C-alpha positions in Angstrom: 0.2 0.1 0.1 1.3 3.5 -0.8 0.3 7.1 -1.1 1.2 7.6 -4.5 -1.1 4.8 -5.9 -4.0 6.1 -3.8 -3.6 9.6 -5.2 -3.5 8.0 -8.7 -6.7 6.5 -8.0 -8.6 9.9 -6.8 -6.3 12.1 -9.3 -5.1 14.3 -6.4 -2.1 16.1 -8.0 -1.5 18.6 -4.9 0.9 19.2 -2.7 1.2 16.6 0.7 3.6 18.9 2.7 1.2 20.8 4.3 -1.0 19.1 7.1 -3.5 22.1 6.7 -7.4 22.6 6.1 -7.0 23.6 2.4 -4.8 20.4 1.8 -7.2 18.4 3.6 -10.3 19.7 1.8 -8.6 19.3 -1.5 -7.8 15.4 -1.0 -11.1 15.0 0.6 -12.7 16.4 -2.3 -10.7 14.3 -5.0 -11.9 11.1 -2.8 -15.3 11.7 -2.9 -15.5 12.4 -6.7 -13.8 9.4 -7.5 -14.5 6.8 -4.9 -18.4 5.8 -4.8 -20.3 5.1 -1.5 -21.5 1.6 -2.6 -22.6 -1.8 -1.1 -22.5 -3.7 -4.5 -20.5 -6.7 -2.8 -23.6 -7.7 -0.7 -25.8 -8.0 -4.1 -23.1 -9.8 -6.2 -22.0 -12.5 -3.5 -19.0 -10.8 -2.1 -18.0 -10.5 1.4 -17.2 -7.1 2.9 -14.3 -7.2 5.3 -12.5 -4.5 7.3 -9.1 -5.6 6.7 -7.3 -2.1 5.7 -5.0 -4.1 3.2 -8.3 -5.7 1.5 -10.1 -2.4 1.6 -7.1 -0.8 0.0 -7.1 -3.5 -2.7 -10.7 -3.1 -3.3 -10.9 0.7 -3.5 -7.5 1.5 -5.0 -6.4 -1.4 -7.3 -9.9 -2.8 -8.3 -11.3 0.9 -8.9 -14.3 0.1 -6.4 -15.9 2.2 -3.9 -17.2 0.9 -0.5 -19.3 2.0 2.5 -18.3 4.2 5.4 -16.3 1.4 7.6 -14.1 1.1 4.3 -14.1 4.6 2.7 -13.3 6.4 6.0 -10.9 3.8 7.3 -8.9 4.4 3.8 -9.0 8.1 4.1 -8.0 8.1 7.7 -4.9 5.7 6.6 -4.0 8.2 4.1 -4.5 11.4 6.5 -2.3 9.8 9.2 0.3 8.5 6.9 0.4 12.4 5.7 1.0 13.4 9.2 -2.6 14.5 10.2 -3.9 14.1 13.8 -6.9 11.7 13.1 -9.0 9.5 14.9 -12.0 7.4 14.1 -15.5 8.0 16.1 -18.8 5.9 15.9 -22.1 7.4 15.0 -25.6 6.5 15.1 -27.7 7.1 11.7 -31.3 8.5 11.8 -33.8 6.7 10.6 -36.5 8.8 8.7 -38.8 6.2 8.8 -38.7 5.4 12.1 -38.1 8.8 13.2 -35.4 7.6 15.5 -31.7 6.9 15.7 -30.3 3.6 15.1 -29.6 1.7 18.3 -26.5 0.1 16.8 -23.2 2.1 16.2 -23.0 1.6 12.3 -21.3 4.6 11.1 -17.7 5.0 10.8 -16.4 8.9 10.8 -12.9 10.4 11.0 -12.1 13.4 13.5 -9.1 15.5 12.3 -7.4 18.0 14.6 -5.5 21.0 12.8 -4.0 23.8 15.0 -6.2 23.0 18.0 -9.3 23.0 15.7 -11.3 19.7 15.7 -13.1 18.7 12.1 -15.1 15.9 11.0 -14.2 14.3 7.9 -16.6 11.9 6.5 -16.3 10.4 3.1 -18.7 7.7 3.5 -22.4 8.9 3.5 -23.2 9.3 -0.1 -26.2 11.1 -2.1 -27.2 14.7 -0.7 -25.9 14.1 3.0 -22.4 13.5 1.9 -20.4 16.7 3.2 -18.0 18.2 0.5 -15.8 19.7 3.2 -14.5 19.1 6.7 -17.0 20.3 9.1 -15.6 22.4 12.1 -16.7 20.7 15.2 -18.6 23.3 16.8 -21.9 23.5 18.2 -25.0 25.6 16.7 -23.0 27.0 13.7 -24.4 27.1 10.3 -21.9 25.5 7.7 -23.1 26.3 4.2 -21.7 23.7 1.6 -22.6 23.2 -2.0 -25.0 20.2 -1.0 -27.0 22.7 1.6 -26.4 23.8 4.9 -24.7 21.6 7.8 -24.9 22.2 11.4 -23.8 20.3 14.6 -25.4 20.7 17.9 -24.1 19.4 21.0 -26.4 18.4 24.2 -24.8 16.4 27.2 -21.8 15.5 25.2 -23.4 13.9 22.4 -23.2 15.6 18.9 -25.7 15.7 16.5 -25.5 16.4 12.6 -28.5 17.9 10.5 -28.7 19.3 7.2 -30.7 22.0 5.6 -31.8 21.0 1.6 -32.9 23.7 -0.9 -36.3 23.3 -2.9 -36.2 20.3 -5.6 -37.3 20.5 -9.2 -38.3 17.1 -10.7 -38.8 17.5 -14.5 -40.2 13.5 -14.5 -43.3 14.0 -12.7 -43.9 10.4 -12.2 -41.1 10.4 -9.6 -42.4 13.7 -7.7 -43.7 11.2 -5.0 -40.9 8.8 -5.0 -40.3 7.4 -1.7 -36.5 7.9 -2.5 -37.2 11.9 -2.1 -36.6 13.4 0.9 -39.6 15.5 1.7 -38.4 17.4 5.1 -36.2 20.5 4.5 -34.3 20.1 7.6 -33.2 16.4 8.2 -31.0 14.6 10.8 -28.3 12.6 9.9 -26.7 10.9 12.9 -25.5 11.6 16.2 -22.3 10.5 17.9 -19.9 11.0 21.0 -16.1 11.9 21.0 -15.1 8.6 22.5 -12.3 7.4 20.1 -13.0 4.2 18.4 -11.3 1.6 16.3 -12.1 -0.6 13.5 -12.7 -3.4 15.9 -15.4 -1.6 17.4 -17.4 -2.1 14.0 -16.7 -5.8 13.3 -20.1 -7.0 14.4 -21.9 -4.3 12.6 -20.0 -5.0 9.5 -21.5 -8.5 9.4 -24.8 -7.6 10.4 -25.3 -4.7 7.8 -24.6 -7.3 5.0 -26.6 -10.2 6.4 -29.4 -8.9 8.3 -32.7 -9.1 6.5 -33.7 -5.7 8.6 -30.5 -4.0 7.2 -31.0 -1.2 4.8 -28.0 -2.6 2.9 -29.6 -6.1 2.1 -32.9 -4.1 0.9 -31.2 -1.9 -1.3 -28.4 -2.3 -4.0 -26.7 1.3 -3.9 -24.0 3.2 -5.5 -23.7 7.0 -5.2 -20.8 9.4 -6.5 -20.4 13.0 -6.0 -19.8 15.2 -8.9 -18.3 18.8 -9.2 -21.8 20.0 -9.3 -24.0 17.5 -7.4 -24.1 13.6 -7.3 -25.5 10.7 -8.9 -26.9 7.7 -7.4 -28.1 4.3 -8.8 -30.6 2.5 -6.3 -31.7 -0.6 -7.6 -32.8 0.2 -11.3 -33.6 3.9 -10.4 -30.6 6.1 -11.6 -30.8 9.8 -10.4 -28.5 12.9 -11.2 -29.0 15.8 -9.1 -27.4 19.4 -10.0 -27.0 21.5 -6.7 -28.7 25.0 -7.0 -29.2 25.0 -10.6 -31.5 27.8 -10.1 -31.7 30.0 -7.1 -32.3 27.8 -4.1 -33.4 25.1 -6.2 -32.1 21.8 -7.1 -32.4 19.8 -10.3 -33.3 16.1 -9.7 -33.4 13.7 -12.7 -34.8 10.2 -12.6 -34.6 7.2 -15.0 -35.6 3.8 -14.5 -33.1 1.3 -16.2 -33.6 -2.2 -17.8 -31.5 -5.0 -16.2 -29.3 -4.7 -19.3 -28.3 -1.3 -18.6 -27.3 -1.5 -15.1 -23.5 -2.7 -15.6 -23.2 -0.4 -18.3 -24.4 2.5 -16.2 -22.1 1.3 -13.6 -19.2 1.6 -15.8 -20.3 4.8 -17.5 -21.3 7.0 -14.5 -19.4 5.4 -11.7 -16.5 4.1 -13.3 -17.1 0.6 -11.8 -16.6 -2.9 -13.5 -17.9 -5.7 -11.0 -16.2 -9.3 -11.1 -19.6 -10.7 -10.4 -22.9 -10.6 -11.7 -24.9 -7.8 -9.6 -28.5 -8.7 -8.5 -30.2 -5.0 -8.1 -32.8 -4.8 -5.3 -34.8 -1.7 -4.2 -37.3 -2.4 -1.5 -39.7 0.3 -1.0 -38.8 3.0 1.9 -35.8 3.0 4.3 -33.4 5.5 2.3 -33.9 8.9 0.8 -31.5 10.8 -1.3 
């Protein structure tokens, strides 16, 4: 494993000499625009494991993506190798259909400290809840980014992340009531504490999420990638392409339903992913919004 190979994968050609916020942001943005958030292994008969070398080979050498435990573990390794002060945290994701936070700590994020200021770096959430810049860990401060306005709030040593989105324009009106569309303008994303975690803290969750019939990830095949002006997502057979702020305070959300034979071609053309095994798409209604 080496940094040069990772940077070739993400296309980053900038400096690695300074451990500052500007460099961190640039490295981070190259990652989220090159490496998809995806769970396709579950739906093509592959097992997801958390060994760093396996994650590195999958994402860097096989040109795949991964979920948070893969994306953020790799990102954390890169930043640590570059000399950043990093640690892992564990989060509980908000389920909008149950209107509650998960009881299982399933989301791994990276905390980075620069000149005494703490930032959250999360390259593993995908769709419109994917931050585009490291977020300063400060309570009650609106942090506007291209995807919308993010905000942390802290209460009794528990931190909460929420996001405010723009209005949405959906040209294909047959999708205007799609269960994939987030209806609320302000959405809770996840909660976490500042207790340092290790990858070992996520072993059970990694197995559970890819095997349990109650898991979101067994109910939907997901591949999402950030672009320079929005993001695209393939969920089951539904391809969405979102352009942020294409009009004042308005996001453009375009939907199309693919045929079976179009899925793998679309993965290659839109996400630069070629699978080793046959994908069986799935999209059980509910459980997930973009």
